[in-house]
ZALODO-508594 format. One record per atom (N, C-alpha, C): atom name; residue in three letters; x, y, z. Coordinates in steps of 0.1 Angstrom, whole numbers, plus 5000, padded with zeros to 4 digits. Layout:
! residues N
 atome residu   c1   c2   c3
    CA    Ala    X    Y    Z
...
END
This chain:
! residues 164
 atome residu   c1   c2   c3
     N    Met 5008 4988 5000
    CA    Met 5000 5000 5000
     C    Met 5009 5012 5000
     N    Ala 5006 5022 4992
    CA    Ala 5014 5034 4990
     C    Ala 5011 5043 5002
     N    Asp 5021 5051 5006
    CA    Asp 5019 5060 5017
     C    Asp 5008 5070 5014
     N    Ser 5005 5073 5001
    CA    Ser 4995 5082 4998
     C    Ser 4981 5077 5001
     N    Asp 4980 5064 5003
    CA    Asp 4967 5057 5007
     C    Asp 4965 5058 5022
     N    Leu 4975 5063 5029
    CA    Leu 4974 5064 5044
     C    Leu 4971 5079 5048
     N    Leu 4962 5081 5057
    CA    Leu 4959 5094 5061
     C    Leu 4963 5097 5076
     N    Leu 4967 5109 5079
    CA    Leu 4970 5113 5092
     C    Leu 4956 5115 5100
     N    Ile 4957 5114 5113
    CA    Ile 4944 5115 5121
     C    Ile 4937 5129 5118
     N    Gly 4945 5139 5116
    CA    Gly 4939 5153 5113
     C    Gly 4932 5153 5100
     N    Asp 4938 5145 5090
    CA    Asp 4931 5144 5077
     C    Asp 4918 5137 5078
     N    Val 4918 5126 5086
    CA    Val 4906 5118 5087
     C    Val 4896 5126 5095
     N    Ala 4900 5134 5105
    CA    Ala 4891 5142 5112
     C    Ala 4884 5152 5103
     N    Ala 4892 5159 5095
    CA    Ala 4887 5169 5086
     C    Ala 4878 5163 5076
     N    Arg 4881 5152 5070
    CA    Arg 4873 5145 5060
     C    Arg 4860 5139 5065
     N    Ser 4861 5134 5078
    CA    Ser 4849 5126 5083
     C    Ser 4840 5135 5091
     N    Gly 4845 5146 5096
    CA    Gly 4837 5155 5105
     C    Gly 4837 5150 5120
     N    Phe 4845 5140 5123
    CA    Phe 4846 5135 5137
     C    Phe 4859 5142 5143
     N    Ala 4858 5145 5155
    CA    Ala 4870 5151 5162
     C    Ala 4881 5140 5163
     N    Ala 4893 5144 5164
    CA    Ala 4904 5134 5165
     C    Ala 4902 5126 5178
     N    Ser 4897 5132 5189
    CA    Ser 4895 5124 5201
     C    Ser 4885 5113 5199
     N    Ala 4874 5116 5191
    CA    Ala 4864 5106 5187
     C    Ala 4871 5095 5179
     N    Leu 4880 5098 5170
    CA    Leu 4887 5088 5162
     C    Leu 4895 5079 5171
     N    Arg 4902 5085 5181
    CA    Arg 4910 5077 5190
     C    Arg 4901 5068 5198
     N    Tyr 4890 5073 5203
    CA    Tyr 4880 5065 5210
     C    Tyr 4874 5053 5202
     N    Tyr 4871 5056 5189
    CA    Tyr 4865 5046 5181
     C    Tyr 4876 5035 5178
     N    Glu 4888 5039 5177
    CA    Glu 4899 5029 5175
     C    Glu 4900 5021 5188
     N    Arg 4900 5027 5200
    CA    Arg 4901 5019 5212
     C    Arg 4889 5009 5213
     N    Glu 4877 5013 5208
    CA    Glu 4865 5005 5209
     C    Glu 4864 4995 5198
     N    Gly 4874 4995 5188
    CA    Gly 4874 4985 5178
     C    Gly 4865 4988 5166
     N    Leu 4861 5000 5164
    CA    Leu 4853 5004 5152
     C    Leu 4862 5007 5140
     N    Ile 4873 5012 5143
    CA    Ile 4883 5015 5132
     C    Ile 4897 5011 5136
     N    Arg 4906 5010 5126
    CA    Arg 4919 5006 5129
     C    Arg 4929 5016 5123
     N    Ser 4941 5016 5128
    CA    Ser 4951 5024 5122
     C    Ser 4964 5017 5123
     N    Glu 4974 5021 5115
    CA    Glu 4988 5016 5116
     C    Glu 4996 5027 5123
     N    Arg 5008 5023 5127
    CA    Arg 5017 5033 5133
     C    Arg 5028 5036 5124
     N    Ser 5032 5048 5123
    CA    Ser 5044 5052 5116
     C    Ser 5056 5048 5124
     N    Pro 5068 5048 5119
    CA    Pro 5080 5045 5127
     C    Pro 5081 5055 5139
     N    Gly 5075 5067 5137
    CA    Gly 5076 5077 5148
     C    Gly 5064 5075 5158
     N    Gly 5055 5065 5156
    CA    Gly 5044 5063 5164
     C    Gly 5031 5070 5161
     N    Gln 5031 5077 5150
    CA    Gln 5019 5084 5146
     C    Gln 5009 5075 5140
     N    Arg 4996 5078 5142
    CA    Arg 4985 5070 5136
     C    Arg 4984 5073 5121
     N    Arg 4983 5062 5113
    CA    Arg 4980 5064 5099
     C    Arg 4968 5055 5096
     N    Phe 4958 5061 5090
    CA    Phe 4946 5054 5087
     C    Phe 4945 5051 5072
     N    His 4940 5039 5069
    CA    His 4937 5036 5055
     C    His 4926 5045 5050
     N    Arg 4926 5048 5038
    CA    Arg 4916 5057 5032
     C    Arg 4902 5051 5034
     N    Ser 4901 5038 5034
    CA    Ser 4888 5031 5035
     C    Ser 4881 5033 5049
     N    Val 4889 5039 5058
    CA    Val 4883 5042 5072
     C    Val 4872 5052 5070
     N    Leu 4873 5061 5060
    CA    Leu 4863 5071 5058
     C    Leu 4849 5065 5055
     N    Arg 4848 5054 5048
    CA    Arg 4835 5047 5046
     C    Arg 4830 5042 5059
     N    Arg 4839 5036 5067
    CA    Arg 4834 5031 5080
     C    Arg 4829 5042 5089
     N    Leu 4836 5053 5089
    CA    Leu 4832 5064 5097
     C    Leu 4818 5070 5092
     N    Ala 4816 5070 5079
    CA    Ala 4803 5075 5074
     C    Ala 4792 5065 5078
     N    Phe 4796 5052 5079
    CA    Phe 4786 5043 5084
     C    Phe 4783 5045 5099
     N    Val 4793 5048 5106
    CA    Val 4792 5050 5121
     C    Val 4782 5062 5122
     N    Arg 4785 5073 5115
    CA    Arg 4776 5085 5116
     C    Arg 4762 5082 5112
     N    Ala 4760 5074 5101
    CA    Ala 4746 5071 5097
     C    Ala 4739 5062 5108
     N    Ala 4747 5052 5113
    CA    Ala 4741 5043 5123
     C    Ala 4737 5050 5136
     N    Gln 4746 5060 5140
    CA    Gln 4743 5068 5152
     C    Gln 4730 5076 5150
     N    Ser 4728 5081 5138
    CA    Ser 4717 5090 5135
     C    Ser 4704 5083 5135
     N    Val 4704 5069 5134
    CA    Val 4692 5062 5135
     C    Val 4691 5055 5149
     N    Gly 4700 5058 5158
    CA    Gly 4698 5053 5171
     C    Gly 4705 5040 5175
     N    Leu 4714 5035 5166
    CA    Leu 4721 5023 5169
     C    Leu 4732 5026 5179
     N    Ser 4734 5017 5188
    CA    Ser 4745 5018 5198
     C    Ser 4758 5016 5192
     N    Leu 4769 5020 5199
    CA    Leu 4782 5017 5194
     C    Leu 4785 5003 5194
     N    Glu 4780 4995 5204
    CA    Glu 4781 4981 5204
     C    Glu 4775 4974 5191
     N    Glu 4763 4979 5187
    CA    Glu 4757 4974 5175
     C    Glu 4766 4977 5163
     N    Val 4771 4989 5163
    CA    Val 4779 4994 5151
     C    Val 4792 4985 5151
     N    Arg 4798 4983 5162
    CA    Arg 4810 4975 5163
     C    Arg 4808 4961 5158
     N    Asp 4797 4955 5163
    CA    Asp 4793 4941 5158
     C    Asp 4791 4941 5143
     N    Ala 4785 4951 5138
    CA    Ala 4782 4951 5124
     C    Ala 4795 4953 5116
     N    Leu 4803 4962 5120
    CA    Leu 4816 4964 5113
     C    Leu 4825 4952 5114
     N    Ala 4824 4944 5124
    CA    Ala 4832 4932 5126
     C    Ala 4829 4922 5115
     N    Thr 4817 4923 5109
    CA    Thr 4813 4913 5098
     C    Thr 4819 4917 5085
     N    Leu 4825 4929 5084
    CA    Leu 4831 4933 5071
     C    Leu 4846 4928 5070
     N    Pro 4850 4926 5058
    CA    Pro 4864 4920 5056
     C    Pro 4875 4929 5061
     N    Asp 4885 4924 5067
    CA    Asp 4897 4931 5071
     C    Asp 4907 4932 5059
     N    Ser 4907 4922 5051
    CA    Ser 4917 4920 5041
     C    Ser 4915 4929 5028
     N    Arg 4903 4935 5027
    CA    Arg 4901 4944 5015
     C    Arg 4890 4954 5019
     N    Thr 4889 4964 5010
    CA    Thr 4879 4974 5012
     C    Thr 4865 4968 5010
     N    Pro 4855 4970 5019
    CA    Pro 4842 4964 5017
     C    Pro 4836 4968 5004
     N    Thr 4829 4959 4997
    CA    Thr 4823 4961 4985
     C    Thr 4808 4966 4987
     N    Arg 4802 4970 4976
    CA    Arg 4788 4973 4977
     C    Arg 4779 4962 4983
     N    Ala 4782 4950 4979
    CA    Ala 4775 4938 4984
     C    Ala 4777 4936 4999
     N    Asp 4789 4939 5003
    CA    Asp 4792 4938 5018
     C    Asp 4783 4948 5026
     N    Trp 4783 4960 5021
    CA    Trp 4775 4970 5027
     C    Trp 4760 4967 5027
     N    Ala 4756 4962 5015
    CA    Ala 4741 4959 5013
     C    Ala 4737 4948 5023
     N    Arg 4746 4938 5025
    CA    Arg 4743 4927 5034
     C    Arg 4742 4932 5048
     N    Leu 4751 4941 5052
    CA    Leu 4752 4946 5065
     C    Leu 4739 4955 5068
     N    Ser 4735 4963 5058
    CA    Ser 4724 4972 5061
     C    Ser 4711 4965 5060
     N    Ala 4710 4954 5053
    CA    Ala 4698 4946 5052
     C    Ala 4693 4941 5065
     N    Ser 4703 4938 5074
    CA    Ser 4699 4933 5087
     C    Ser 4692 4943 5096
     N    Trp 4693 4956 5092
    CA    Trp 4686 4966 5100
     C    Trp 4673 4971 5093
     N    Arg 4670 4966 5082
    CA    Arg 4658 4971 5075
     C    Arg 4645 4971 5083
     N    Ala 4643 4960 5089
    CA    Ala 4631 4958 5098
     C    Ala 4631 4968 5109
     N    Arg 4642 4970 5115
    CA    Arg 4643 4980 5126
     C    Arg 4641 4994 5121
     N    Leu 4646 4997 5110
    CA    Leu 4644 5011 5104
     C    Leu 4630 5013 5100
     N    Asp 4624 5003 5094
    CA    Asp 4610 5004 5091
     C    Asp 4601 5006 5103
     N    Glu 4604 4999 5114
    CA    Glu 4597 5001 5127
     C    Glu 4599 5015 5132
     N    Gln 4611 5020 5131
    CA    Gln 4613 5034 5136
     C    Gln 4606 5044 5127
     N    Ile 4606 5042 5114
    CA    Ile 4598 5051 5105
     C    Ile 4584 5051 5109
     N    Ala 4578 5039 5111
    CA    Ala 4564 5038 5114
     C    Ala 4561 5045 5127
     N    Ala 4570 5043 5137
    CA    Ala 4568 5050 5150
     C    Ala 4569 5065 5149
     N    Leu 4578 5070 5141
    CA    Leu 4579 5084 5139
     C    Leu 4567 5090 5132
     N    Glu 4562 5082 5122
    CA    Glu 4550 5087 5115
     C    Glu 4538 5087 5125
     N    Ala 4537 5077 5134
    CA    Ala 4526 5077 5143
     C    Ala 4527 5088 5153
     N    Leu 4540 5091 5157
    CA    Leu 4542 5103 5166
     C    Leu 4538 5116 5159
     N    Arg 4543 5117 5147
    CA    Arg 4539 5130 5140
     C    Arg 4524 5131 5138
     N    Asp 4517 5121 5134
    CA    Asp 4503 5122 5133
     C    Asp 4496 5124 5146
     N    Gly 4501 5117 5156
    CA    Gly 4495 5119 5170
     C    Gly 4497 5133 5175
     N    Leu 4508 5139 5173
    CA    Leu 4511 5152 5178
     C    Leu 4502 5162 5170
     N    Thr 4501 5160 5157
    CA    Thr 4493 5169 5149
     C    Thr 4479 5169 5153
     N    Ser 4473 5157 5156
    CA    Ser 4459 5157 5160
     C    Ser 4458 5162 5174
     N    Cys 4468 5159 5183
    CA    Cys 4467 5164 5197
     C    Cys 4468 5179 5198
     N    Ile 4478 5184 5191
    CA    Ile 4479 5199 5191
     C    Ile 4467 5206 5185
     N    Gly 4462 5200 5174
    CA    Gly 4452 5207 5167
     C    Gly 4438 5202 5171
     N    Cys 4436 5193 5180
    CA    Cys 4423 5188 5184
     C    Cys 4415 5198 5191
     N    Gly 4421 5206 5200
    CA    Gly 4414 5215 5208
     C    Gly 4405 5209 5218
     N    Cys 4407 5197 5222
    CA    Cys 4398 5190 5231
     C    Cys 4398 5197 5245
     N    Leu 4410 5202 5249
    CA    Leu 4411 5208 5262
     C    Leu 4406 5200 5273
     N    Ser 4405 5187 5271
    CA    Ser 4400 5178 5281
     C    Ser 4410 5167 5285
     N    Leu 4414 5168 5297
    CA    Leu 4424 5158 5302
     C    Leu 4418 5144 5303
     N    Arg 4405 5143 5303
    CA    Arg 4398 5130 5304
     C    Arg 4399 5122 5290
     N    Arg 4399 5130 5279
    CA    Arg 4400 5124 5266
     C    Arg 4414 5124 5260
     N    Cys 4423 5131 5266
    CA    Cys 4436 5132 5260
     C    Cys 4444 5119 5261
     N    Ala 4449 5115 5249
    CA    Ala 4456 5102 5249
     C    Ala 4470 5103 5256
     N    Leu 4475 5115 5258
    CA    Leu 4488 5116 5264
     C    Leu 4487 5119 5279
     N    Tyr 4475 5121 5284
    CA    Tyr 4474 5124 5298
     C    Tyr 4476 5112 5307
     N    Asn 4482 5113 5318
    CA    Asn 4486 5102 5326
     C    Asn 4481 5105 5341
     N    Pro 4467 5104 5343
    CA    Pro 4462 5107 5356
     C    Pro 4468 5099 5367
     N    Gly 4471 5105 5378
    CA    Gly 4476 5098 5390
     C    Gly 4490 5091 5387
     N    Asp 4496 5095 5376
    CA    Asp 4509 5089 5373
     C    Asp 4508 5074 5372
     N    Arg 4498 5069 5366
    CA    Arg 4496 5054 5366
     C    Arg 4507 5047 5358
     N    Met 4513 5054 5348
    CA    Met 4523 5048 5340
     C    Met 4536 5046 5348
     N    Ala 4537 5051 5360
    CA    Ala 4549 5049 5368
     C    Ala 4551 5034 5371
     N    Glu 4540 5027 5372
    CA    Glu 4541 5013 5375
     C    Glu 4548 5005 5364
     N    Ala 4548 5011 5352
    CA    Ala 4553 5004 5340
     C    Ala 4568 5007 5339
     N    Gly 4574 5015 5347
    CA    Gly 4588 5018 5346
     C    Gly 4591 5032 5342
     N    Pro 4604 5036 5342
    CA    Pro 4607 5050 5339
     C    Pro 4606 5053 5324
     N    Gly 4606 5066 5322
    CA    Gly 4606 5070 5308
     C    Gly 4592 5073 5302
     N    Ala 4592 5076 5289
    CA    Ala 4580 5080 5282
     C    Ala 4573 5067 5278
     N    Arg 4566 5061 5286
    CA    Arg 4560 5048 5284
     C    Arg 4549 5048 5273
     N    Leu 4543 5059 5271
    CA    Leu 4532 5060 5261
     C    Leu 4537 5062 5247
     N    Leu 4550 5064 5245
    CA    Leu 4556 5065 5232
     C    Leu 4557 5051 5226
     N    Pro 4557 5050 5212
    CA    Pro 4560 5037 5206
     C    Pro 4573 5032 5210
     N    Pro 4575 5019 5212
    CA    Pro 4588 5013 5217
     C    Pro 4600 5018 5208
     N    Ala 4598 5019 5195
    CA    Ala 4610 5023 5187
     C    Ala 4615 5037 5190
     N    Leu 4607 5045 5197
    CA    Leu 4611 5059 5200
     C    Leu 4616 5060 5214
     N    Arg 4617 5049 5221
    CA    Arg 4621 5049 5235
     C    Arg 4635 5044 5236
     N    Ala 4644 5047 5227
    CA    Ala 4658 5043 5227
     C    Ala 4664 5046 5240
     N    Gly 4671 5036 5246
    CA    Gly 4679 5038 5258
     C    Gly 4670 5036 5271
     N    Gln 4657 5034 5269
    CA    Gln 4649 5032 5281
     C    Gln 4647 5017 5283
     N    Pro 4644 5013 5295
    CA    Pro 4641 4999 5297
     C    Pro 4630 4994 5288
     N    Ser 4631 4982 5283
    CA    Ser 4622 4978 5273
     C    Ser 4609 4971 5278
     N    Ser 4607 4971 5291
    CA    Ser 4595 4965 5296
     C    Ser 4582 4972 5291
     N    Gln 4572 4965 5288
    CA    Gln 4560 4970 5283
     C    Gln 4551 4974 5295
     N    Pro 4542 4984 5294
    CA    Pro 4533 4987 5304
     C    Pro 4524 4975 5308
     N    Ser 4522 4974 5321
    CA    Ser 4513 4963 5325
     C    Ser 4499 4967 5323
     N    Arg 4490 4957 5322
    CA    Arg 4476 4959 5320
     C    Arg 4470 4968 5331
     N    Arg 4475 4965 5343
    CA    Arg 4471 4973 5354
     C    Arg 4474 4987 5353
     N    Ala 4486 4990 5348
    CA    Ala 4491 5004 5347
     C    Ala 4483 5011 5336
     N    Leu 4478 5004 5326
    CA    Leu 4470 5010 5316
     C    Leu 4456 5013 5319
     N    Arg 4451 5007 5330
    CA    Arg 4437 5009 5334
     C    Arg 4436 5024 5340
     N    Thr 4425 5030 5337
    CA    Thr 4423 5043 5343
     C    Thr 4415 5043 5356
END
């Protein structure tokens, strides 16, 4: 591999939009790799830019770094991933993304009707939580669709908690 195919950490930071500190963190976490120059400086293969673009996209849809690391681990180390490699990897998340899209559409439509309904009645409001009955179901916004509760405990509300 020619030296021109290797990038300094500052170059990768500038091209990827990630801070150098984030690049060092991602390297420690196994998301990306670098080589060391004889002087100990990090040198990244140009293909790391695609991996970083994938990290950015995965984070924007709510994937954890662990999920991203696991996915990147399925890509070949011996060559630059091909379009087929990326397609295989992204296909595994299609159902999850479809679920998130549906949940966001439901939230959008619910907010539109809620804000515009003018009911002014807490008895009829779908978002009202009298007596904090949802507290029994656990922390967080339990009335949101599960796909929109990233980072919250995944337990579903109990039937008792849903009774008014």
